[in-house]
Structures are given as structure tokens and as C-alpha cells.
C-alpha positions in Angstrom: 7.1 -15.4 5.7 7.8 -15.7 9.4 10.1 -18.5 10.3 11.2 -20.1 13.7 15.0 -20.7 13.7 16.1 -23.6 15.8 19.8 -24.6 16.5 20.8 -28.0 15.8 24.1 -28.7 16.7 26.1 -26.2 14.7 23.6 -25.8 12.1 20.4 -23.6 12.0 17.1 -25.0 11.0 14.3 -22.9 9.4 10.8 -24.3 10.6 7.8 -22.3 9.1 6.0 -20.7 12.2 2.9 -21.4 9.9 3.2 -24.9 10.2 3.8 -25.0 13.9 1.2 -22.5 15.6 -2.4 -23.1 15.3 -3.6 -19.7 14.8 -5.9 -18.8 12.0 -3.9 -15.6 11.1 -0.6 -17.4 11.0 -1.4 -20.1 8.5 0.1 -20.3 4.8 3.4 -19.0 3.7 4.7 -18.8 0.4 7.6 -20.8 -0.4 11.3 -19.0 -0.5 12.8 -19.6 -3.7 16.8 -19.5 -4.3 16.9 -18.4 -7.9 19.6 -20.1 -10.2 22.1 -17.8 -11.8 20.7 -16.6 -15.1 20.7 -13.6 -17.4 17.0 -13.2 -16.4 16.0 -10.0 -18.5 12.4 -8.9 -19.0 11.9 -11.6 -21.6 11.3 -15.2 -20.5 14.6 -16.8 -20.2 15.3 -19.9 -22.1 14.2 -23.1 -20.3 16.7 -25.8 -20.1 14.0 -28.6 -20.7 10.1 -28.3 -21.2 8.1 -27.5 -18.0 6.0 -30.1 -16.4 2.3 -29.5 -15.9 3.0 -28.9 -12.4 5.6 -26.4 -13.2 3.2 -24.7 -15.5 0.6 -24.7 -12.9 2.9 -23.1 -10.4 3.8 -20.1 -12.6 0.0 -19.6 -13.6 -0.9 -19.4 -10.1 1.8 -17.0 -9.2 3.8 -19.1 -6.9 7.1 -17.3 -6.3 9.6 -20.3 -6.8 8.3 -20.9 -10.3 8.6 -17.2 -11.3 11.9 -16.7 -9.8 13.3 -19.5 -11.9 12.4 -17.6 -15.1 13.0 -14.0 -13.9 15.7 -14.2 -10.9 16.8 -10.6 -11.3 13.1 -9.4 -11.1 12.4 -11.8 -8.3 15.6 -10.9 -6.4 14.9 -7.0 -6.5 11.0 -7.3 -5.7 11.3 -8.8 -2.4 13.8 -6.4 -0.9 12.8 -5.0 2.3 13.4 -1.2 2.7 14.3 -0.1 6.3 13.2 3.4 7.2 15.4 5.7 9.1 13.7 5.0 12.5 14.3 1.2 11.9 11.0 0.2 10.7 11.0 -2.2 7.6 8.2 -1.7 5.3 7.3 -2.5 1.6 5.4 -4.9 -0.3 7.4 -7.9 0.5 6.7 -7.3 3.8 3.0 -7.7 3.6 3.9 -11.6 4.0 4.8 -11.0 7.4 2.2 -8.1 8.4 -0.9 -10.0 6.6 -0.2 -13.8 7.2 1.1 -13.1 10.8 -1.2 -10.4 11.7 0.4 -10.5 15.0 3.0 -8.3 13.6 1.0 -5.6 12.1 0.5 -2.6 13.7 -2.0 0.4 13.4 0.0 1.9 10.3 1.0 -1.6 8.5 4.6 -0.8 9.9 6.5 -3.0 12.3 7.8 -1.2 15.5 10.8 -2.2 17.5 10.7 -0.7 20.8 14.1 0.5 22.8 13.6 -2.4 25.2 13.8 -4.9 22.2 10.4 -5.9 22.2 7.9 -5.4 18.9 5.0 -3.4 19.5 2.6 -4.9 16.8 -0.3 -2.5 16.6 0.8 0.7 18.1 -1.5 0.6 21.4 0.8 -1.8 23.5 -1.7 -4.8 23.4 0.4 -7.1 21.3 4.1 -7.2 21.9 6.5 -9.8 21.1 10.2 -9.8 21.7 12.8 -12.1 19.9 11.3 -11.1 16.4 13.5 -9.3 13.8 14.2 -9.1 10.0 16.8 -11.6 8.5 18.8 -9.7 6.1 20.4 -12.6 4.5 17.3 -14.7 4.1 15.1 -11.5 3.5 12.6 -13.4 6.1 11.0 -12.5 9.3 12.1 -14.6 12.1 10.9 -15.5 15.8 13.0 -17.3 18.4 11.2 -20.4 19.3 11.1 -20.0 23.1 9.0 -16.6 22.2 6.1 -18.4 20.4 4.1 -18.3 23.6 3.7 -14.5 23.1 2.1 -14.7 19.5 -1.5 -13.7 19.6 -3.7 -13.4 16.4 -5.5 -10.3 15.8 -8.8 -10.5 13.6 -8.8 -9.3 10.1 -11.6 -9.3 7.5 -11.0 -11.5 4.5 -11.5 -8.2 2.2 -8.3 -6.9 3.6 -6.6 -9.3 1.3 -8.3 -8.2 -1.7 -6.0 -5.5 -2.9 -2.8 -7.7 -1.8 -3.3 -11.1 -3.3 -4.5 -12.5 -6.8 -5.2 -15.5 -5.1 -8.1 -13.7 -3.0 -10.2 -13.3 -6.3 -10.0 -17.3 -6.8 -11.6 -17.5 -3.1 -13.8 -14.7 -3.9 -15.0 -16.6 -7.1 -15.8 -19.7 -4.9 -17.3 -18.1 -1.9 -18.8 -14.7 -3.2 -18.4 -11.1 -2.2 -19.7 -11.9 1.4 -16.1 -12.7 2.4 -15.4 -8.8 2.1 -16.7 -8.2 5.8 -16.2 -11.6 7.1 -13.6 -12.5 9.4 -10.4 -14.4 8.2 -11.2 -18.3 8.9 -9.1 -21.4 8.5 -10.6 -22.3 5.0 -9.7 -19.0 3.8 -6.2 -19.1 5.1 -5.8 -22.5 3.5 -7.1 -21.4 0.2 -4.8 -18.3 0.2 -1.6 -20.4 0.7 0.5 -17.7 1.5 0.2 -15.8 -1.8 0.9 -12.4 -1.0 2.6 -9.7 -3.1 3.2 -12.4 -5.9 4.1 -11.7 -9.4 0.7 -12.3 -10.9 -1.2 -9.6 -9.1 0.3 -7.2 -12.0 1.1 -9.7 -14.7 -1.9 -12.3 -14.7 -1.5 -15.8 -15.0 1.8 -16.0 -17.4 5.1 -14.2 -16.7 6.1 -11.8 -19.3 2.7 -10.4 -19.9 2.3 -6.5 -19.8 1.4 -5.3 -16.2 -2.1 -4.0 -15.5 -4.8 -4.3 -12.8 -6.0 -7.7 -12.1 -7.9 -7.3 -8.5 -11.3 -8.0 -9.1 -12.1 -5.3 -6.3 -10.3 -2.6 -8.1 -11.8 -3.4 -11.5 -15.3 -3.5 -10.0 -15.3 -0.7 -8.0 -13.1 1.5 -10.0 -14.7 0.5 -13.5 -16.2 3.8 -14.6 -12.7 5.4 -14.5 -10.2 2.8 -15.6 -9.8 4.1 -19.1 -8.4 7.2 -17.6 -5.5 5.3 -16.4 -2.5 3.7 -18.4 -2.0 -0.1 -17.8 1.0 1.0 -15.5 -1.1 3.1 -13.5 -3.7 0.5 -13.2 -1.0 -1.9 -12.0 0.1 0.1 -9.2 -3.4 2.1 -8.8 -5.1 -1.3 -8.0 -3.6 -1.0 -4.3 -2.7 2.5 -4.4 -6.0 4.1 -4.5 -8.6 6.0 -2.4 -11.2 3.2 -2.6 -12.4 2.4 1.1 -15.6 0.4 0.1 -14.3 -3.1 1.3 -15.9 -2.9 4.6 -19.4 -2.0 3.1 -19.4 -4.9 0.7 -21.9 -7.5 1.9 -23.2 -9.0 -1.0 -23.1 -9.3 -5.0 -25.7 -6.6 -5.3 -24.2 -4.0 -3.2 -20.5 -5.0 -4.8 -22.1 -4.3 -8.2 -23.5 -0.8 -7.2 -20.7 0.8 -6.0 -18.6 2.9 -8.4 -15.9 5.3 -7.0 -15.0 6.9 -10.0 -18.6 7.7 -11.6 -18.1 11.3 -11.2 -14.5 11.2 -12.1 -10.9 10.6 -10.1 -10.4 14.1 -9.1 -10.9 14.5 -5.2 -14.0 16.5 -5.4 -15.8 14.0 -7.6 -14.2 11.1 -5.2 -16.0 12.9 -2.0 -19.2 13.2 -4.0 -19.3 9.4 -4.9 -18.4 8.2 -1.4 -21.2 10.6 0.2 -23.7 9.0 -2.2 -22.6 5.5 -1.5 -22.2 6.4 2.3 -18.8 5.2 2.6 -18.0 7.5 5.2 -17.4 7.5 9.1 -19.3 9.5 11.5 -17.4 11.5 14.0 -20.1 12.0 16.5 -18.2 14.8 18.6 -18.5 17.3 15.4 -21.4 15.5 13.7 -19.4 15.0 10.2 -19.4 12.1 8.1 -15.5 11.7 7.2 -14.0 10.2 4.3 -11.3 8.0 4.3 -8.4 8.4 1.6 -6.0 6.0 2.9 -3.6 6.0 0.0 -5.0 7.9 -3.0 -1.8 7.6 -5.0 -3.0 6.7 -8.6 -5.9 9.7 -8.6 -3.2 12.2 -7.0 -0.4 11.6 -9.4 -2.6 11.3 -12.6 -3.1 14.7 -13.4 0.5 15.8 -12.7 2.7 17.6 -15.2 5.0 14.4 -15.0 2.0 12.4 -16.1 1.4 14.9 -19.0 4.9 14.0 -20.0 4.2 10.2 -20.0 5.8 9.7 -16.5 4.3 7.3 -14.3 4.7 5.2 -11.1 6.8 2.6 -13.0 9.0 5.0 -14.6 10.5 6.5 -11.3 10.0 3.4 -8.9 10.9 0.6 -11.1 13.5 1.8 -13.6 15.7 -0.1 -15.9 18.6 -1.6 -13.9 21.6 -3.6 -15.4 23.1 -6.4 -13.7 25.9 -8.8 -14.9 25.5 -7.2 -18.4 21.7 -7.6 -18.3 19.2 -5.0 -18.3 16.0 -5.8 -16.5 13.0 -3.7 -15.0 13.8 -3.4 -11.2 11.2 -4.7 -9.3 12.1 -3.1 -6.0 8.9 -0.9 -6.1 8.9 -0.3 -2.3 12.0 1.6 -2.3 12.6 5.2 -2.6 13.5 6.7 -6.1 15.9 8.7 -4.1 18.0 6.0 -2.8 18.2 4.2 -6.5 20.7 5.5 -8.8 18.9 4.3 -11.6 15.7 6.1 -10.7 17.8 9.5 -10.0 19.4 9.0 -13.7 15.9 8.7 -14.9 15.0 11.8 -13.1 17.8 13.8 -14.6 16.8 13.2 -18.1 14.1 15.8 -17.5 15.4 17.8 -14.7 18.9 18.6 -15.7 17.2 21.4 -18.2 16.1 23.0 -14.9 19.9 23.3 -13.7 19.8 20.3 -11.7 23.2 18.4 -13.0 23.8 15.7 -10.5 21.9 12.9 -8.5 22.8 14.7 -5.3 21.3 18.0 -6.3 18.1 16.1 -7.4 18.1 14.5 -4.0 18.3 18.0 -2.3 15.6 19.5 -4.6 13.2 16.8 -3.7 13.9 17.1 0.0 13.4 21.0 0.0 10.0 20.7 -1.7 9.1 17.9 0.7 10.3 20.1 3.7 8.3 23.0 2.4 5.1 20.9 1.7 5.3 19.4 5.1 5.3 22.9 6.7 2.6 24.0 4.5 0.4 20.7 5.7 1.0 21.2 9.3 0.1 25.0 9.2 -3.4 23.9 7.3 -3.8 20.9 9.7 -3.4 23.3 12.7 -6.5 25.1 11.3 -8.7 22.4 10.7 -7.8 21.2 14.3 -9.0 24.6 15.7 -12.3 24.4 13.4 -12.6 20.8 14.9 -12.3 22.3 18.5 -14.8 25.1 17.8 -17.1 22.8 15.9 -17.2 20.0 18.6 -18.0 22.9 21.3 -21.0 24.2 19.0 -22.2 20.5 18.9 -21.7 19.6 22.5 -23.7 23.0 23.3 -26.8 21.6 21.3 -26.5 24.1 18.5 -29.1 23.1 15.9 -27.8 20.8 13.1 -29.4 23.5 10.4 -27.3 25.9 11.8 -23.9 23.6 11.6 -24.8 22.0 8.2 -22.8 24.5 6.2 -19.7 24.4 8.5 -19.9 20.6 8.7 -19.6 20.3 4.7 -16.9 22.5 4.4 -15.0 20.5 7.3 -15.5 17.4 5.6 -14.1 18.9 2.2 -11.3 20.5 4.0 -10.3 17.1 5.8 -10.7 15.2 2.3 -8.3 17.4 0.7 -5.9 17.3 3.1 -6.2 13.6 3.3 -5.6 13.5 -0.5 -2.2 15.4 -0.2 -0.7 14.1 2.9 2.4 11.5 2.5 1.1 9.3 5.0 3.4 6.7 6.6 6.5 8.4 4.8 6.0 11.7 6.0 3.2 14.4 5.8 5.0 16.2 2.6 6.7 13.6 0.8 3.8 12.8 -1.7 4.1 16.6 -3.1 6.6 15.3 -5.9 3.9 13.1 -7.3 1.8 16.3 -8.3 3.3 19.7 -7.0 0.5 22.1 -8.5 -2.2 19.9 -7.0 -0.7 19.7 -3.5 -0.5 23.4 -3.2 -3.7 24.2 -4.7 -5.6 21.8 -2.6 -3.7 23.1 0.5 -5.0 26.6 -0.5 -8.6 25.5 -0.9 -8.4 23.7 2.6 -6.8 26.9 4.2 -9.5 29.2 2.8 -12.4 26.7 4.2 -10.6 26.4 7.5 -10.4 30.3 7.9 -14.1 30.2 6.9 -15.2 27.8 9.3 -13.2 29.6 12.3 -14.9 32.7 11.4 -18.3 31.2 11.2 -17.7 29.2 14.6 -16.0 32.1 16.6 
């Protein structure tokens, strides 16, 4: 939520930016609840009185204030905002700012504050505002009122919200799959009503239910592989997946024919499926149709040694925590397990057998693996870049497509492998801990493909 703070005498009034600015991309903010003190474990807390019909409807729709009353500890933990070492805020709760005020979303979905105090909102300098900051006390993004004139709306497709809000599915049912590729309009924003990263995306219509995937987009496009995943994996995987089909969904017939997991959930099967469905982007300089694996975490981690032991995303990223004598599931899923003592304690339950005795030793072990993985990734990526330049030169020289077909196939595959193992916004090697054997296996395969391409093109 982005607010405008206006001083009135000695007091500070908080006025919703969404209500003040007539910009389509800025309409609709979820209410900020102030949870009442409670024991608030994972089981529903006893109600002081029967819920009214309005309150029940609020909980069923995922409104945060209603859920917060029943689960204050989970609520308070889930909307925390991690801050990276470079000062960037990121995390699930910040999606409210990044999506319902697109002006603050940069190309990597992170918010960048420049040295001069301005905020570069999309990484290319086109959208900059100043007087914009994250308020740690209220957990809200705020902007000075006198800076409102700088606010501009960026264009988003409605489909962007299909893996970020349960309310999107209600709009999808009303307006049809055509909205995936249509630009956000006022009707859509009014219908969404600020419901981003709400409790119902994992728990469905009622509190206390077992988490699983609820998004129509993921459950439809991923339908042929969902049985491979546990409910916890599906809950996280409905956002953290390889599926890049949204931009191609133009109607229900197209929506129903796509199946990302029809050949399996391993990376080679994913590449085969996107080629068959033509979910690729042509790089004209090299004549290669590139795949797009933005955040394919669930497929990558699913076959890891940890997964074989029953460890999944929730185990490490949402550990059991205790506050005020009450144990609950910590919903600060955006935070790093390396910065959560409860997560590290869970890690040590297994890793102590490897001679790792303390949390500090656990952190060092992970950081060392990430550093080595980063070096490995960068070495292979340098070869892929070399292959790119050679292939671009051959393409520009008019080399017949038939002579370059094999190299182009290898390039697409090697690039897909590196996308699958990269750490993304958190650093190129950070993902290695989710599946160490697969990281190095795919890096080695990509390395061989790069050597073959370079030899063929030199």
C-alpha cells in the first residue's frame, strides 16, 4: 500500500494515494489491520462473539484485516519487508506497492533508490520519483504529498496478477481468459480491490485450511504435472514456477490447450513443451527462439536430496516460531532462512551429521556453496556469450539456416539450462542450495554445449 502522509498540526494523517490520484494503475489498496493481542497459533483463535455475515464474507474474500484478527502472529510475520544489502526492499508483501502502484516497480520487480535520493522505478531512468520510501513502523510505502506530480502509470497486462492474487480468479471468471493479454483498466482495478498477496492465495476461502495451489492459471497450465508436487510445493509453486504462458493466452480455447508439464517437470521436458506451444521469444540477431524461465523454483527443487527427505519450501522458509509462549508457522516467507534463527535450527537437525554444529557454521557452509556456484555459473555464461557473438556474426553474414540449425538448438538448450539454475535477483549462485546436484549437472551440460558451439562456429 502506498500512502501520502500529510502533517496536520502536530499529527500525521495517512491518506491513501490510491484515493487521491486518478491513475488506473494506482487504484485499490488493501486495508492495513492492527491485530489485537492474541495467542494466535495455527488453529483458529476462539472468537469473542459470533462473526457477522459481513465479517465472514471478509474472511472468505481474503481481506487482511479479517484474517489478522484471527491469526495475528501469522499476519504480523507475513507482511514483513526484507531489505537487501544494497538497500532494495523486496518480498511478497511489497507486491502491493509494486503492482498496485506500478510506478514503483522496476524491471526486476525491485525498488531502487539512487544516490541522489530519487527512486528509479523501472531501471532505465524513464520513471523517477523522489520523496518515496518504505516506513518500517507502518510497513507501508509512503510518498510525500508534494511529489505526487511525478507519479506516472506504467502499463500492465491484467494477466500479470494471475499469480499474485486470488481475487484475479474472480475477475477471470467474470470476464474470461481474454483478460490475460489485455491492459489493466479501471474496472479491473476496482474489482481487484487491492487484494494482492492475501492469505487466501494459499488457504482458499477460509482460515486454517491446508495450504495448496489455488490459482486457476497455475492449476490449468500446470495440470498434467501437479500430482508430482506436495500441497506445500504447489502453494509456493503456483507463483515460483517456470510457466511463462500468460502473454499468449488470448481466449479459453488457447488457455485450455496449454500444458507446461505434459512431458514432465524436468528442464528438458519444460523446454520441449514451450517449443511445442511456441512460448518462446525470437532473438533475431542469432535466429534462436529463447525460452523464458523467470523463477522456476518448484521444478528445480522438486528432485533435490532435501525433497527426497521430505523437506520442502515451507520447511525452511516458513519454520515454526514461538512468540509469547505460542508456537505458530512463521509466514515471513520472503525472508532468507540464513537470517532466521528458527530456520537455521531446522537446517541443523540434518546438517549436524555433516559436522556443522552451529548456526554460524551453517551460514558459512551455504555462503561458500553459493560463492562457488556463482563462479561456476559466470564461467559457463561467459562461454555462452562467446557462442552468442560467434553465432550473431554467422547469422549476419547470411550463413544458411540449415547450416546453423544444430548450433541454434544447442544454444537454446544451454541458455535454458543456465536460466534454470540461475539465482535471479538474489545472486546468480544463491539457488544452488535448493538442489546442489542438479545445479552442477546442468552447469556441466551447458558447458559442454558451449564448447561444441564455439568449436563449430570458429
